[in-house]
C-alpha positions as CSV (number, residue, x, y, z in Angstrom):
1,M,-0.1,-0.1,0.1
2,S,2.8,2.3,1.0
3,E,5.8,3.3,-0.8
4,Q,9.2,5.1,0.6
5,R,10.9,7.7,-1.0
6,P,14.7,8.0,-0.5
7,G,14.2,11.4,0.7
8,G,12.4,10.1,3.7
9,D,9.0,10.9,2.8
10,Q,6.3,8.4,3.4
11,D,3.7,8.3,0.4
12,F,0.5,6.3,0.2
13,S,-1.4,5.0,-2.9
14,T,-4.7,2.5,-2.7
15,D,-4.8,-1.0,-3.5
16,A,-5.2,-3.2,-6.3
17,P,-8.3,-5.7,-5.7
18,E,-5.9,-8.5,-5.5
19,I,-4.0,-7.4,-2.8
20,W,-4.1,-7.7,0.6
21,H,-2.8,-6.7,3.7
22,R,-2.0,-8.4,7.6
23,V,-2.2,-6.7,10.8
24,H,0.8,-7.3,13.2
25,P,1.7,-11.0,14.2
26,V,1.8,-9.5,18.1
27,S,-2.0,-8.0,17.7
28,P,-3.6,-11.4,18.8
29,L,-1.5,-10.8,22.2
30,V,-2.3,-7.4,22.6
31,R,-5.7,-8.1,22.1
32,G,-5.8,-11.2,24.7
33,W,-3.4,-10.2,27.2
34,V,-6.1,-10.1,29.7
35,A,-7.1,-13.5,29.1
36,V,-3.7,-14.5,29.6
37,A,-3.3,-12.5,32.7
38,A,-6.2,-13.9,34.0
39,V,-5.1,-17.8,33.9
40,V,-2.1,-16.5,35.4
41,F,-3.6,-14.8,38.3
42,V,-5.8,-17.8,39.2
43,F,-2.7,-20.0,39.0
44,G,-0.8,-17.9,41.1
45,R,-3.6,-17.1,43.5
46,N,-3.9,-20.5,44.2
47,S,-0.5,-21.0,44.5
48,L,-0.3,-18.5,46.8
49,D,-2.9,-19.9,48.7
50,S,-0.9,-23.0,49.0
51,L,1.9,-21.2,50.4
52,F,0.4,-19.6,52.9
53,T,-1.6,-22.8,54.2
54,G,0.8,-25.2,53.4
55,G,4.2,-23.6,53.5
56,W,7.1,-24.5,51.4
57,N,7.7,-27.7,52.9
58,G,7.3,-30.5,49.9
59,G,6.4,-28.2,47.6
60,S,3.5,-30.5,47.3
61,S,1.4,-27.7,48.6
62,L,2.3,-25.4,46.0
63,T,0.7,-27.7,43.3
64,G,-2.5,-28.4,45.2
65,G,-1.0,-32.0,45.7
66,A,-1.2,-32.3,41.9
67,P,2.2,-33.9,40.8
68,P,4.4,-31.3,39.1
69,W,4.2,-33.3,35.2
70,L,0.6,-32.9,35.5
71,I,0.9,-29.2,36.4
72,A,4.0,-28.7,33.4
73,A,1.6,-30.3,30.9
74,V,-1.4,-28.0,31.9
75,V,0.3,-24.9,31.4
76,G,2.1,-26.2,28.0
77,A,-1.3,-27.1,26.9
78,A,-2.7,-23.7,27.7
79,V,0.7,-22.0,25.9
80,V,-0.1,-24.5,22.9
81,I,-4.2,-23.7,23.2
82,F,-3.5,-19.7,23.2
83,G,-1.0,-19.8,20.5
84,V,-3.1,-21.8,17.9
85,A,-5.9,-19.3,19.0
86,F,-3.8,-16.2,18.5
87,Y,-1.9,-17.6,15.4
88,L,-5.6,-18.1,13.6
89,S,-7.0,-15.0,14.8
90,W,-4.0,-13.3,13.3
91,R,-4.2,-15.7,9.8
92,F,-7.5,-14.8,9.6
93,T,-7.8,-11.3,9.6
94,R,-6.9,-8.8,6.5
95,Y,-7.4,-5.9,5.4
96,Q,-7.5,-4.0,1.8
97,V,-8.2,-0.2,0.9
98,T,-9.4,0.5,-2.6
99,D,-10.1,3.8,-4.3
100,D,-13.5,3.6,-2.7
101,H,-14.0,1.1,0.0
102,V,-12.2,-0.1,3.1
103,H,-12.6,-3.7,3.4
104,I,-12.1,-5.9,6.6
105,N,-12.2,-9.6,6.7
106,S,-11.8,-11.7,9.7
107,G,-13.2,-14.8,11.8
108,V,-12.0,-18.3,12.3
109,I,-15.2,-20.3,12.5
110,F,-17.5,-17.7,11.9
111,H,-16.1,-15.1,8.7
112,Q,-16.8,-11.8,8.6
113,Q,-16.5,-9.7,6.0
114,R,-16.9,-5.7,6.5
115,R,-17.0,-3.0,3.7
116,A,-17.6,0.7,4.0
117,R,-17.6,3.4,1.6
118,I,-14.6,5.7,2.1
119,D,-16.7,8.8,1.1
120,R,-18.7,7.7,4.2
121,V,-16.2,8.1,6.4
122,Q,-17.3,10.3,9.0
123,A,-14.2,10.1,11.4
124,I,-10.5,8.2,12.2
125,D,-8.9,8.0,15.3
126,V,-5.4,6.3,15.9
127,V,-5.6,4.3,19.7
128,Q,-3.1,3.4,21.4
129,P,-3.8,1.6,24.5
130,L,-1.0,1.4,27.1
131,V,-0.3,-2.4,26.2
132,A,-0.2,-1.6,22.2
133,R,2.0,1.5,23.3
134,A,4.7,-0.8,24.6
135,F,4.8,-2.9,21.3
136,G,5.2,0.6,19.1
137,L,1.7,-0.7,17.8
138,A,-1.9,1.0,17.0
139,E,-5.4,0.3,16.6
140,L,-7.1,2.4,13.4
141,K,-10.6,3.3,13.9
142,F,-12.9,4.5,11.6
143,E,-16.6,5.5,11.6
144,V,-19.1,5.7,8.9
145,A,-22.8,7.2,8.8
146,D,-24.3,4.8,10.4
147,G,-25.7,5.8,13.7
148,G,-23.3,5.0,16.0
149,K,-23.2,1.3,15.2
150,S,-20.6,1.2,12.5
151,A,-17.2,1.5,13.7
152,M,-14.5,-0.5,12.2
153,K,-11.3,-1.4,13.4
154,L,-7.8,-2.6,12.5
155,A,-6.0,-3.9,15.5
156,F,-3.3,-3.5,15.8
157,L,-0.7,-2.0,13.3
158,K,2.9,-0.2,13.3
159,L,2.1,3.4,14.6
160,A,4.0,4.8,11.3
161,E,1.5,2.1,9.2
162,A,-1.6,3.4,11.3
163,K,-0.9,7.3,10.3
164,R,-0.3,5.8,6.6
165,L,-3.7,4.0,6.7
166,R,-5.4,7.1,8.1
167,A,-3.7,9.5,5.4
168,A,-4.7,7.2,2.6
169,I,-8.1,6.6,3.3
170,L,-8.9,10.7,4.1
171,A,-7.3,11.4,0.6
172,R,-9.7,9.2,-1.3
173,A,-12.7,10.3,1.2
174,A,-11.1,14.5,0.1
175,G,-11.7,13.0,-3.6
176,V,-8.4,13.0,-4.5
177,V,-8.0,11.9,-7.8
178,V,-5.9,8.7,-8.8
179,D,-4.8,8.0,-12.1
180,A,-5.2,4.4,-13.2
181,A,-2.0,4.5,-15.2
182,S,-0.3,6.4,-12.9
183,P,-1.7,6.4,-9.0
184,A,-1.2,9.7,-7.1
185,L,0.6,9.5,-4.3
186,V,-0.8,11.6,-1.5
187,Q,1.6,13.0,1.5
188,E,0.0,12.6,4.9
189,A,-1.5,16.1,5.5
190,P,0.6,18.6,8.2
191,E,-1.0,20.1,11.1
192,T,-0.9,23.5,12.5
193,P,-1.2,23.7,16.7
194,V,-4.4,25.7,17.4
195,L,-4.3,25.4,21.5
196,E,-3.5,23.2,24.1
197,L,-4.8,22.6,27.6
198,K,-2.3,22.5,30.5
199,P,-2.6,19.8,33.3
200,A,-3.7,22.2,35.8
201,R,-6.9,23.2,33.5
202,I,-7.6,19.5,33.0
203,V,-7.7,18.3,37.2
204,G,-9.3,21.9,38.2
205,A,-12.1,20.9,35.3
206,A,-12.4,17.1,36.7
207,V,-12.5,18.6,40.6
208,L,-15.0,21.5,39.7
209,S,-17.3,18.8,37.9
210,S,-20.6,18.0,38.6
211,T,-18.9,14.9,40.1
212,T,-17.9,16.9,43.0
213,V,-21.4,18.2,43.7
214,V,-22.6,14.5,43.7
215,A,-19.8,13.5,46.1
216,L,-20.3,16.2,48.6
217,G,-23.9,15.9,48.4
218,L,-23.4,11.8,49.5
219,L,-20.5,12.7,51.8
220,A,-22.7,15.1,54.1
221,A,-25.6,12.9,54.0
222,V,-23.6,9.8,54.9
223,I,-22.2,11.8,58.1
224,G,-25.7,13.1,58.8
225,L,-26.8,9.3,59.0
226,G,-24.0,8.5,60.9
227,A,-24.6,11.7,63.2
228,W,-28.5,10.6,63.6
229,S,-27.9,6.8,64.1
230,G,-24.9,6.9,65.9
231,R,-22.7,4.7,64.1
232,P,-20.0,6.1,62.8
233,G,-19.7,2.6,60.5
234,T,-22.0,3.8,58.2
235,L,-19.4,5.7,56.4
236,V,-17.7,2.1,55.2
237,V,-20.9,1.2,53.8
238,A,-20.7,4.5,51.4
239,L,-16.9,3.3,50.7
240,P,-17.3,1.5,47.5
241,I,-19.5,4.6,46.0
242,F,-16.7,7.1,46.5
243,I,-14.1,4.4,45.5
244,G,-16.5,4.8,42.5
245,I,-16.4,8.4,42.5
246,G,-12.3,8.6,42.5
247,A,-12.6,6.2,39.4
248,S,-14.4,9.0,37.6
249,Y,-11.9,11.6,38.9
250,W,-9.0,9.2,37.3
251,K,-11.0,8.6,33.9
252,A,-11.5,12.2,33.7
253,V,-8.1,13.5,34.4
254,T,-6.2,10.5,32.2
255,G,-8.4,10.6,29.5
256,D,-8.4,14.5,28.7
257,F,-4.7,14.6,29.9
258,N,-2.3,16.2,27.1
259,F,-5.1,17.7,25.3
260,R,-4.3,19.3,22.2
261,I,-6.3,20.7,18.9
262,A,-4.7,21.1,15.4
263,R,-6.4,22.0,12.2
264,S,-5.2,20.4,8.7
265,P,-6.5,19.7,5.6
266,D,-7.8,16.6,6.6
267,G,-10.1,18.1,8.9
268,V,-9.5,18.8,12.9
269,R,-7.6,16.7,14.7
270,L,-7.6,16.2,18.5
271,H,-4.6,14.7,20.4
272,Y,-5.5,13.5,23.6
273,G,-4.8,10.9,26.4
274,L,-2.4,9.7,29.6
275,L,-2.1,5.8,29.4
276,E,-4.3,5.5,26.3
277,T,-3.5,7.7,23.9
278,R,-5.6,8.9,21.0
279,A,-5.0,10.9,17.9
280,Q,-8.7,11.8,16.2
281,T,-9.3,13.3,13.1
282,I,-12.9,14.8,11.7
283,P,-12.9,15.7,8.3
284,P,-14.7,18.9,7.1
285,G,-18.2,18.7,7.1
286,R,-19.0,16.0,9.4
287,V,-19.9,18.0,12.7
288,Q,-23.6,17.6,12.4
289,A,-24.0,20.0,15.9
290,V,-22.0,21.6,18.4
291,G,-23.2,22.1,21.5
292,I,-21.7,24.6,24.1
293,S,-22.4,24.2,28.0
294,Q,-21.1,25.7,31.5
295,G,-21.8,24.6,34.7
296,P,-21.9,26.7,37.9
297,L,-18.8,25.8,39.0
298,W,-17.1,26.9,36.3
299,R,-18.7,30.0,35.6
300,P,-16.3,32.1,38.0
301,L,-13.4,30.7,35.9
302,G,-15.3,31.1,32.5
303,W,-14.5,27.7,31.4
304,Y,-17.1,26.0,28.7
305,K,-16.9,22.5,27.3
306,V,-17.8,21.8,23.5
307,H,-19.4,18.6,22.5
308,V,-20.2,17.6,18.7
309,N,-22.5,15.3,17.1
310,V,-20.9,13.4,14.2
311,A,-22.7,10.9,12.4
312,G,-21.1,7.4,13.3
313,Y,-20.5,8.5,17.1
314,G,-23.8,8.3,18.2
315,S,-24.2,8.7,21.8
316,D,-20.6,7.4,22.5
317,A,-21.2,5.6,25.8
318,S,-18.5,3.2,25.6
319,Q,-16.3,6.1,25.8
320,H,-18.1,8.3,28.6
321,G,-18.7,10.9,25.7
322,S,-15.0,11.7,25.4
323,R,-14.9,11.0,22.1
324,T,-17.3,13.8,21.1
325,V,-15.7,16.3,23.3
326,I,-13.4,18.6,21.1
327,L,-12.8,20.7,24.2
328,P,-12.6,19.6,27.4
329,A,-12.6,23.4,29.4
330,G,-12.2,26.2,27.4
331,T,-12.1,30.0,27.9
332,L,-14.8,31.7,25.7
333,D,-11.6,33.1,23.3
334,E,-10.8,29.5,22.8
335,V,-14.4,28.4,22.2
336,M,-14.2,30.9,19.5
337,A,-11.2,29.6,17.9
338,V,-12.6,25.8,18.2
339,L,-16.0,26.8,17.0
340,G,-14.1,28.9,14.0
341,L,-12.5,25.2,13.2
342,V,-16.0,23.2,13.1
343,F,-17.8,26.2,12.0
344,P,-16.0,28.3,9.5
345,D,-19.1,30.5,8.7
346,P,-21.1,31.6,11.2
347,G,-23.5,33.5,8.8
348,V,-23.5,36.7,10.9
349,D,-21.0,39.7,10.8
350,N,-20.3,39.9,14.5
351,P,-20.2,36.3,15.4
352,F,-18.3,36.8,18.7
353,E,-21.2,39.2,20.2
354,V,-24.1,36.8,18.6
355,F,-22.6,33.6,20.3
356,T,-21.6,35.4,23.9
357,A,-25.1,36.2,23.2
358,G,-25.8,33.3,23.0
359,L,-24.0,32.0,26.1
360,R,-24.1,34.4,28.4
361,G,-26.9,36.6,27.3
362,H,-30.9,36.9,28.4
363,G,-33.8,38.4,26.6
364,N,-33.7,39.2,23.1
365,A,-29.8,40.5,22.6
366,E,-28.3,40.0,19.2
367,G,-31.6,39.3,17.5
368,F,-32.5,36.2,19.9
369,I,-36.1,35.7,20.3
370,H,-37.1,34.8,23.6
371,S,-40.1,33.1,25.3
372,P,-43.2,35.0,25.9
373,R,-44.2,36.4,29.4
374,S,-46.8,33.7,29.6
375,A,-44.2,31.0,30.0
376,L,-43.6,32.8,33.3
377,W,-45.8,30.9,35.0
378,I,-43.9,27.6,34.0
379,D,-40.4,29.0,33.8
380,P,-40.1,31.1,36.2
381,L,-36.1,31.4,36.4
382,T,-35.2,31.0,32.7
383,W,-38.1,32.1,30.3
384,R,-36.0,34.9,29.0
385,R,-33.0,32.6,28.7
386,N,-34.8,30.4,26.2
387,A,-34.3,31.6,23.0
388,F,-33.5,31.4,19.6
389,R,-32.0,33.2,16.6
390,A,-31.5,31.8,12.7
391,T,-28.1,33.0,10.7
392,G,-27.4,32.6,7.6
393,T,-26.0,29.0,7.9
394,A,-27.0,27.8,11.3
395,L,-29.9,27.8,14.2
396,L,-28.8,28.7,17.5
397,C,-30.8,27.5,20.6
398,R,-30.1,29.2,23.9
399,H,-30.9,27.8,27.0
400,G,-30.8,26.5,30.8
401,L,-29.9,29.1,33.7
402,V,-27.8,26.9,36.3
403,F,-26.1,25.0,33.3
404,R,-26.1,27.0,30.4
405,R,-26.1,25.6,27.1
406,L,-26.1,27.1,23.4
407,Q,-26.4,24.7,20.6
408,V,-25.7,25.5,17.0
409,V,-27.2,23.0,14.2
410,P,-25.9,23.8,10.3
411,H,-28.9,24.2,8.3
412,E,-28.1,21.7,5.7
413,R,-27.3,19.1,8.8
414,T,-31.4,19.3,9.9
415,Q,-32.4,16.2,9.7
416,S,-36.3,16.6,10.8
417,L,-38.6,19.2,12.8
418,G,-40.9,18.7,15.3
419,L,-43.5,20.9,17.5
420,R,-44.3,19.9,21.1
421,Q,-47.4,20.7,23.0
422,G,-48.9,19.6,26.2
423,P,-51.9,20.5,28.0
424,L,-50.6,23.4,30.5
425,M,-48.4,24.5,27.3
426,A,-51.7,24.6,25.3
427,A,-53.0,26.8,27.6
428,L,-50.9,29.0,28.3
429,G,-50.2,29.3,24.2
430,L,-46.7,27.9,24.1
431,V,-45.0,25.2,22.2
432,D,-41.5,23.3,22.5
433,F,-39.2,23.1,19.0
434,E,-37.0,20.0,18.5
435,L,-34.8,20.3,15.8
436,H,-33.7,16.4,15.1
437,S,-30.1,15.9,14.5
438,T,-27.7,13.0,14.3
439,V,-28.0,10.8,17.0
440,G,-25.9,12.0,19.9
441,H,-24.8,13.8,22.9
442,I,-26.6,17.6,21.5
443,R,-30.6,17.1,21.1
444,P,-31.4,20.8,19.9
445,L,-34.3,22.5,21.6
446,V,-36.0,25.6,21.9
447,R,-38.4,25.5,25.2
448,H,-41.5,27.4,25.6
449,M,-41.9,29.2,22.5
450,S,-45.1,31.1,21.2
451,V,-47.2,29.2,19.1
452,A,-47.1,32.2,16.7
453,N,-43.1,32.1,16.7
454,G,-42.8,28.0,16.8
455,L,-44.9,28.2,13.9
456,Q,-42.9,30.8,11.8
457,L,-39.8,28.6,12.8
458,F,-41.0,25.6,11.5
459,D,-41.8,26.9,8.1
460,E,-38.5,29.0,7.8
461,Q,-36.6,26.3,9.1
462,A,-37.7,23.6,6.5
463,A,-37.1,26.0,3.7
464,R,-33.8,26.9,5.0
465,A,-32.4,23.6,5.6
466,A,-33.8,22.5,2.1
467,T,-32.0,25.2,0.5
468,A,-28.7,24.7,2.2
469,R,-28.8,20.9,1.4
470,R,-29.5,21.4,-2.6
471,I,-26.2,23.9,-2.6
472,H,-24.2,22.4,-0.1
473,R,-20.9,21.8,-1.4
474,S,-19.8,17.9,-2.0
475,E,-18.7,16.0,0.9
476,K,-15.0,15.4,-0.9
477,W,-13.4,18.7,0.6
478,L,-10.8,18.7,-1.7
479,Q,-12.5,18.3,-4.8
480,A,-12.6,21.0,-7.2
481,D,-15.6,23.3,-6.5
482,P,-18.3,24.1,-9.0
483,P,-18.2,27.0,-11.3
484,A,-18.9,30.2,-9.6
485,G,-22.9,30.4,-9.9
486,A,-23.6,26.6,-10.8
487,A,-25.2,26.3,-7.1
488,V,-27.2,29.2,-7.5
489,A,-28.1,28.4,-10.7
490,A,-29.0,24.8,-9.9
491,E,-31.2,26.4,-6.8
492,H,-32.8,28.9,-9.1
493,H,-34.0,26.0,-11.1
494,H,-35.3,23.8,-9.1
495,T,-37.2,26.6,-7.6
496,I,-38.7,27.4,-10.9
497,E,-39.8,23.4,-11.1
498,E,-41.3,23.8,-7.8
499,Q,-43.2,26.7,-8.9
500,H,-44.6,24.5,-12.0
501,S,-45.6,21.6,-10.0
502,G,-47.3,23.7,-7.8
503,D,-49.7,25.7,-10.7
């Protein structure tokens, strides 16, 4: 798949139909080390139990009374079984990258053949778990637009090979043309650093998170219960819960440690992780929605968290949402810098003022339209915070007082719209507006609008979304754009056809 030039630059080309590749021979061991460790643990624990109960005398207690030749035979059989299983797992796993698809075949007894269209690739990660890093290996994980159930993995490859493969897939997804007679070789796109979070920021964000509020509340409840019952031992009962809270802190700190974000022609690149490192690439135009949030403990420091919805990530429950976070804790200026990467055209002349009003403002500042006064009866504190504004390229949804949230959805990424109204809201003349994006952390919603504003927004947003999808540029971001005016002409032609069809 790859060629090496004498000068040392690594280039990339896709595979012919008859060419297949295998993962690194050590891959099964890296994947299955937990099973090996479990066998060693069980055997070692039994040996230690025998040691403390029977001592060293005779040595038979260490083997539970079994003869040494039997123990050696069991160990040898385990080595052979694991060795054969690992070899077959490696032998029957192969992959291929063509100009249009990525193929992965695996399975010994039950064969699995997976194929993903390269132009549907939404994001690519190069992941290095701790054990894989010891061998200089990495896992290549990429998502296609399939609601979070389509992750394809190649585990494990040499780190350099994983990067080369990532570059090859991204180049083809970007629309780089390959001449069949002389295939184009594409170098890995360079990246320009944008920002880096210091360890103190990561630790501070974890300590000042909602986990701390829960921990303090639980601690107060346990201490109060112990004082009321006169049994200080009550604290022991809550010990497993506090261990779980400590594990949550550990995961938050190690997961976001060394967080860096950069831009490249391939898209937004994220680097993070302490024990397991991850290099994440989100190509241009793959972000379906952006969510900015701020908890009460972060407000004095002016920190915000930025999430994104990306087709293929889904709710990201397996990673506790870390893959959908593109800024764990950033200042307002850093938030604007990140928004400029994933949302380069905000559709307004004063984006800083508009987005600041979306994050901190109340009322109708900077063109936001908030809930009517009748919402005071069911939303007395936040009725002036709940608001929306449509720009030339996106819809902004603002809500929340204690936990502030601003959700941004590009018009062309609108999947569907909905209006929701209960009996009490109907009596007050209110309605909730729902904008359905790709499944993910962000669920855009405008709360407690007037019925008139809700119906108007429903009709206007549907028209904006339809127009934006028709003139949206190709998903292949490095393809040449159509001639100037072609998109407008196409839109005009479509509008005329709609008018004729309605006559």
